C-alpha positions in Angstrom: 36.5 -10.4 -1.3 35.1 -9.3 -4.1 36.0 -12.4 -6.5 33.9 -14.3 -3.8 31.1 -12.1 -4.0 30.7 -12.2 -7.4 31.2 -16.4 -7.6 28.2 -16.6 -5.6 26.3 -14.3 -7.0 27.0 -16.0 -10.4 25.6 -19.4 -9.1 22.2 -18.2 -8.4 19.6 -18.5 -11.4 17.5 -15.5 -10.9 18.2 -11.6 -10.9 16.4 -11.9 -7.1 18.1 -14.4 -6.1 21.4 -13.1 -7.5 20.5 -9.6 -5.8 20.0 -11.2 -2.1 22.7 -13.4 -2.6 25.0 -10.2 -2.9 23.3 -8.5 -0.2 23.3 -10.8 2.4 27.4 -11.6 1.5 28.2 -8.0 1.9 26.2 -7.8 5.2 28.2 -10.4 6.5 31.7 -9.1 5.7 30.4 -5.7 6.8 29.8 -7.1 10.4 33.1 -9.4 10.2 34.8 -5.9 9.8 32.9 -4.5 12.8 33.3 -7.5 15.1 37.4 -7.4 14.2 37.2 -3.6 15.5 35.5 -5.0 18.8 32.2 -3.1 18.2 30.2 -6.2 19.6 31.8 -5.3 22.9 29.7 -2.3 22.8 27.0 -2.6 20.5 23.9 -5.2 20.2 22.9 -6.8 16.7 19.3 -6.7 16.3 16.6 -6.7 13.9 15.3 -9.0 11.2 19.0 -9.3 9.9 20.0 -10.4 13.1 16.9 -13.0 13.2 18.0 -13.9 9.9 21.9 -14.5 10.8 21.1 -15.9 14.5 18.2 -18.3 14.0 17.0 -18.8 10.4 14.5 -16.5 9.5 13.8 -18.0 6.1 13.5 -14.1 4.6 16.6 -11.7 3.5 16.9 -8.3 5.1 17.6 -5.0 3.7 19.5 -3.2 6.7 21.9 -3.9 9.7 20.2 -3.0 13.2 22.2 -2.6 16.0 21.8 -0.8 19.9 24.7 0.6 21.9 24.4 -1.1 25.3 27.5 0.8 26.9 28.1 4.6 27.3 31.4 4.2 25.6 31.1 2.3 22.1 33.0 2.6 19.3 32.7 6.0 17.6 30.6 5.8 14.5 32.6 7.9 12.3 35.6 5.8 13.1 33.8 2.8 12.6 32.5 4.1 9.4 36.2 4.8 8.1 37.2 1.2 8.9 34.5 -0.2 6.9 35.3 1.7 3.8 38.9 1.0 3.8 38.4 -2.5 4.5 36.1 -2.9 1.4 38.8 -0.7 -0.7 41.4 -3.3 0.4 39.0 -6.0 -0.2 38.9 -4.9 -4.1 35.5 -3.0 -3.9 35.1 0.9 -5.1 33.3 2.1 -1.8 32.3 4.8 -0.2 30.2 5.5 3.3 28.0 8.7 3.9 27.1 9.1 7.5 25.1 11.0 10.0 26.2 10.4 13.7 24.5 13.9 14.9 21.0 12.0 16.2 20.3 9.4 18.9 20.1 6.6 16.0 23.0 7.0 14.0 22.9 6.1 10.3 25.2 5.3 7.2 24.7 4.0 3.5 27.8 1.6 2.8 27.7 2.5 -1.3 29.3 0.2 -3.8 30.0 1.4 -7.3 30.3 -0.7 -10.2 29.4 -4.1 -8.3 25.6 -4.2 -9.8 27.2 -3.9 -13.3 29.8 -6.5 -12.3 27.4 -9.2 -10.7 25.9 -8.6 -14.2 22.2 -6.9 -12.3 22.9 -3.5 -14.0 23.8 -2.5 -17.7 24.9 0.5 -16.1 28.0 0.9 -14.4 27.1 3.8 -12.6 24.3 2.2 -10.7 25.1 2.2 -7.0 24.1 -0.7 -4.4 24.2 0.3 -0.7 23.8 -1.2 2.8 22.2 0.7 5.6 23.6 0.8 9.2 22.0 2.3 12.2 23.1 2.0 15.6 20.6 3.4 18.4 22.3 5.0 20.8 19.5 5.7 23.2 17.6 2.2 22.9 15.0 1.5 25.5 16.1 -0.2 29.2 15.2 -3.8 29.5 17.0 -6.3 26.7 18.6 -9.4 27.8 21.8 -9.7 25.8 23.4 -13.0 24.6 26.6 -13.8 22.9 26.6 -16.4 19.6 28.8 -17.6 17.2 27.5 -17.5 13.5 29.5 -19.1 10.3 27.7 -17.5 7.6 30.5 -17.3 4.9 32.8 -16.9 7.9 32.7 -17.1 11.5 31.6 -14.0 13.3 30.9 -14.1 17.0 27.8 -11.3 17.7 26.4 -9.9 21.1 22.9 -9.7 20.5 19.3 -9.8 22.3 18.0 -12.9 23.0 14.8 -14.1 21.7 12.4 -12.6 23.9 13.6 -9.3 23.3 13.9 -9.9 19.6 10.3 -10.4 19.8 9.3 -7.5 21.7 11.4 -5.3 19.1 9.2 -6.8 16.2 5.8 -6.1 18.1 6.9 -2.7 19.3 7.4 -2.4 15.1 3.7 -3.6 14.7 2.0 -1.2 17.4 4.2 1.6 16.3 5.4 1.8 12.9 3.4 4.2 10.8 3.4 2.7 7.7 2.5 -1.0 6.8 5.5 -2.9 6.4 4.8 -6.5 5.5 7.9 -8.1 6.4 6.9 -7.5 10.2 3.9 -9.6 9.7 6.2 -12.2 8.2 8.3 -12.3 11.4 5.5 -12.5 13.7 3.8 -15.5 12.4 7.6 -17.3 11.8 8.3 -16.3 15.4 4.5 -18.0 16.8 5.2 -21.0 14.6 8.7 -21.8 15.4 8.9 -20.7 18.8 5.2 -21.6 19.7 5.7 -21.2 23.9 8.0 -17.6 23.5 6.8 -14.7 25.5 8.2 -11.5 24.8 10.1 -9.5 26.8 7.4 -7.3 28.2 9.6 -4.7 30.4 11.7 -3.7 27.2 8.6 -3.9 25.0 6.8 -1.1 27.6 9.8 0.9 27.9 9.6 1.2 23.7 6.1 1.9 23.5 6.7 4.6 26.2 9.8 6.1 24.5 8.0 6.6 21.3 4.7 8.1 22.6 3.0 4.7 22.8 -0.8 6.2 24.7 -2.8 3.2 24.6 -3.0 0.4 27.2 0.4 -1.9 27.3 0.2 -5.6 26.1 0.3 -8.1 29.2 1.1 -11.5 29.6 -2.2 -11.8 29.1 -3.4 -9.9 26.1 -0.6 -9.8 23.8 -1.6 -11.9 21.0 -5.0 -9.9 21.2 -2.9 -6.8 20.1 -1.5 -8.7 17.5 -4.6 -9.6 15.9 -5.7 -6.5 15.9 -3.0 -5.3 14.1 -3.2 -7.9 11.5 -7.3 -7.7 11.1 -6.7 -3.9 10.1 -3.8 -4.5 7.5 -4.5 -4.4 3.9 -3.0 -7.6 3.2 -1.9 -6.9 -0.4 0.4 -4.4 0.3 1.9 -7.0 3.4 2.6 -9.6 0.4 3.7 -7.3 -2.0 6.4 -6.0 0.5 7.1 -9.3 1.6 7.6 -11.1 -1.7 11.1 -10.3 -3.0 12.6 -11.1 0.1 11.7 -14.7 1.0 14.1 -17.0 0.8 11.4 -19.9 -0.6 8.9 -18.2 -3.2 6.7 -20.7 -2.2 6.5 -19.2 1.3 3.5 -16.8 -0.4 1.5 -19.7 -0.8 0.7 -20.1 3.1 1.6 -16.5 4.0 -2.3 -15.3 4.2 -4.1 -13.1 6.7 -5.8 -15.9 7.9 -2.9 -18.1 8.6 -1.4 -15.6 10.2 -4.5 -15.4 12.6 -4.7 -18.9 13.4 -0.7 -18.8 14.3 -1.2 -15.9 16.5 -3.8 -17.6 17.9 -2.2 -20.8 19.3 -1.5 -21.0 22.6 
């Protein structure tokens, strides 16, 4: 409910932590609506928000990303309309703009007046939004797993397993046309927490092929070298600037250096 959301936000000390708390609660609420609509029977939760909800990634995430895994998912327009109506019933002034014409269906769930009510904006007209994307034609090869998470309320998720999620993160690093610092933070977190993890190479190769990757494919023998190469070329000021406001603990920035990330990647 909206009152609970506002209470959680009010308990935070800074505007950044208030904003992150509001966004994460609303993400969880949208996920619960999707669970109640049986969306996870045909859709897997992926991306940075999945890593945070399911495995405790110590940074906040902006979007809700999913991949279809069946030919008959819940119709996107129907799902977005349900999300809108449930949010309105919960007391929010909400609207949903969506596009279901592309392979990656996308939507923005927009909240009007909430930023003002949460004392994050002096303007009643300022809107807050959550982005939802569902890849209806994901690359083949992912391994699926079902997990239960109690984050504000219990939710059962269908998701990719850790090696498949890692493959998605490596694909983003090798394929993304711009620098997204959160990718680098996530890789460092992956390899420091799960020291023996190996990516799902079938999924990684299929993802790279699907997006037009023309170089030699990473293998079990050299995939860390690929990561090192990307990290060495990165503008670390841009990397750190992107990550800074998303960290659960700002002190993590002290150790999130290019040198330390390279050391983590180099571990066997």
